[in-house]
N, C-alpha and C positions, 0 to 999 in steps of 0.2 A: 397437567389436567387432562390431556388427551387420553392417557392410559386409564384413569378412573372413569372418564366419560365412556370409553369403549366397554369397560367392564360392566358398568351400570346398565348400558343399553343392551347388553346381552341378557340381563336378568329382569329388566323393566322395559316396557314398550317404549321405543325411541321417541315417540311423540309426547311421552311424559318425562323425558330427560332432556331439558332444554339448555341452551347456552345463550348468554347475553340477554336474559329476560328482564324487561323493564319493571323494576319494583314499584314504580308509581301506579302500575296497573293492579297491584295486589295489596295496597295499603289504603285504609280509610282516609288518610291524609292526602292521598293522591300525589305523594312526593317520593322521590328515590331514584337513584341510578340503577344500573343493571346488575343482576346477580350473575356471577361467573358461571355457575351451574345451578339449575333449578329443577328439582325433582318432585314429581307428584305421585306418591304411592297410592295403591288401591288396597293393599293388604299389609298385615303385620310383618309378613316375610319380606316384603319390599322395603318396609321401614328398617327392618333388621339389617338387610344387606347394604343399605345406604349408610347406616350408622357404622357398621363394621368396615366398610370401604373407606369412610372418612378417617377412621382410626388407623387403618392399615397404611394409608397414604399420607397420614399426618396432615389432613386437609381440614380447614375450619368448617364447622357445621353449625347452621342456625335453623332452629325449628320455627316454622311460621304457621299461624292459624289463618284467620281471615284478615290479618293485618291491622287490627285495631290496636290502640294504645302503643303505636310504634312510629318512630321517625327514622327513616332510612337515609343515609348520607347521599349527597349528590353524586359522589364517585362510585356508588354501588357497594356491593358486598363480595368480598373475595371468598372462594371456596364454594361450599354447597348450601343452598337454601332448600330445606325439606318442608314442603307444604302439606300439613295434615289438616284437611278441610273437607270439601264436599264429597270426596271419594271415600271418606271414612267417617260417616255421620249417622250410623245406625243407632236407633233408640228403641229399647224394649222396656216393658213394665211387668213386674211380678209383685202382686200384693201392694205394699206401701213403698216398694223400692223401684227406682228407675235406673237402669244401666244404659250408658251412652258411650259411643266411641268419641275419641278426643276431638274429631272434626265437627261434631254436632253443634249447632248454634244454641246458645242459651235460650233464645226466644223459642226455638222449636221444642226444647225440653220443657220449658214453662207451659207451652200450649198442650203438650202431652200430659203434664201433671194436671192441668185444668180439665182435660178430657176424662181423666181418671178420678176426678174429684179429690185430688190430693193437694194439701196446702203446705206451705213452707218455702216454696220456690218462687213465689210471686215477685219478690224483689229483683230477681235476675231476668225477668221477661224482657226488659228493655235494654239490657247491657249488650252492646254490639260486639260480642266476642264468641269464641268457641269454648267448649267445655274443657278442653285441654288447657287453654290459656287461663281460664277461670280458676282451675285447680292450681296451676303454677303460681298465679299471682294472688290467690285467695280473694278473688273478685267480690265486690260488694256494692250495695246501693240501698238507700232508704232504710238503713239500720240492719240490713241482712248481709250475711257473708257466707261464703262457701263452707267455712269451718262449722257453721251451724247445722248443715245438712249432709255433708260428705261422710260417707261410711268408709269407703276405700277407693284406691286407684291402682290400676295396673300400669306399670312403667317399664321402660327399657333403659337399662344402664348403659354407660359409655362402652362397656365391654360386650354389649349385645345380649345381656341376660335379662329375662323377663321376670319381674317381681310384682306381687300384689301386696300393697302396703295399706295398713289402716290409716285413717285420718290422723290419728295421734302420731304415727310414725312419720307422717309428712310434715309435722310441726308447722302448720299453717299460722302465719302471723300477718301483720298489716302489710298487704301487698307483697308477700314473700312466702316461701316454703322451702322444704328440703329438695323439691324438684329443681330449684335454681341452684341451691348450694351443692348438690351432688351431681348436677349435670344430667338429670334424668330426662327422658322423653315420655310424656304421658300418652298412653295408648287408649285407655278407657277409664271409666269410673262409675261408682254407684252412689246415689243419694238416697237417703231414707227420709220419707215425708209422713205426714199425718192425714187421716181422713178429714175432709173438710166439707163445708157447706158450699155447693156449686154457686149459689147466688153471691155469697161473700167472697169467694175466690175471684169471680168475674168482676165484682165491684172493686176489689183491691187492685187487680191488674189494670182495669180501666182507669183508675185514679192515677196509677203510676205512669201509664201511657200518656195521659193528658198532661201530667206534670212535666214529662220530658218534652212533649211537643210545644208546650207554652213557655218553658223556661230555658230550654237548651237549643243551641243553633244547629239543629239537625239538617237545615237546608244547605249548609256549607260543609266541605270536607274538613275533618278534624280528627284528632286521635283521642277524643273524649276529654276528660278532665286532665289538664296539663300538669297540675301540681298536686302533690299529696296534701292531705289536710294537716296543717300544723296544729299541734296540741293547743287547745283552748281558742282556736281561731277557725275562720273559714277563708280559704285562699281567695275565692272570688271576691269576697267583701274587702279583704286587704288590698287587692289589686284595684278595685273600684275606688276605695277611699284614698288610694295613692294617686288618683286622677288619671288612671291608665285605661279607662274604658275607651275602646276604639283606637288605642295606640297601634301604630302600624310600622312595620319594617319591611320594605319591599312588598311582596304579596302576602305576607303573614300579618295577622291582625288579632288583637285582643277583642273577642266577641263583644259587640254592643249589647247582645241579648243576655249573655252570661259571662262575666269577666274571668271565670275559672277556665274558660276554653280559649285556646289559640286556634284560629281558623285559617284555612287556605283561601284567602279572599280573592286572589288573582294570580294564579300561576306561581305560587310561592316556592322557594327553594328551601332545602334543609338549612342552608346558611342563614336565610331570612329568619326561620323559626328559632334557630339557636341564638341569634343576636337579640331577637325579641325576648326570649326567655331570660337571657342574661340581663337585659335592660330592666325587665320587671323585677327580677330578684334584687338587683342593686337598689332600685327605687323603694321597694317595700322594706328592705333592710335599713335604708337610710331613714325612712319615715317612721317605721314601727319597731325596728330592731328585731324583726322576725326573719328567719331563714326559710325561704321557700324551696322545697326539694321537688324536682320534677318527678312526676308519676309516669310520664311517657318514656318508654324504653328507647334508647338511642343505639342504632345498629349500623355497621358499615363504615365507609370511608367518608370523612367530612373534609 
């Protein structure tokens, strides 16, 4: 690791190439051990050189946004964590299209759409994630999904080649895409929206914001919805009906406010969260015969 560290620090400012960086400081769950190497790029060239170095030295590479929808192991992450976030968050608008770098927050893009009186992205305004992560996972809420608005995305392949792919080429599905299957790194993307009524756009965004504040446990660290929606059911209702509201393992707890969320109630560890998830899955399966699949991505050493 010392060789790749030296090489990256020659191409990227040393203060943005860190060792032993605590991942709990970079996840919305506030959980996770140290990243062996933590790189914060400011340009596409810096992303490219990091990806190429990881391949050359056969070093594991994980792409991080703002750390939502993520559970990092207590023993940390081997290899390189490449965070594409605040230093790569530029947003531009031209006509009915908004182009944003991968590190831009969905909330910021939604606000820009509102300023431009463009409708179609209101659903994403409260999703706590970056544009790159949203494209990767085909993020959605309140009946909207990225697949409905995404025009194209620019990605970096594992070989360091930059490609611009149409939304259809990305094959967006329920919380998945070709970004995952092909190991791409999203650099930027463009969404196509419609002209809208300013009052209606504001009303819709305000309604979604209020719904999140009143129904979701935003006051505690979490990774968002813990489980994918099982076909024909709602995960939160199944968990509640199984008598698991408020169920706790160590510092991890099924939210009393919304049973679809596992929250970091009191210095929870990744081990606590995993055990709680397994307990919930077992109980729901026993009572209703339904398999709950985690939506939260698991990364690192547990």
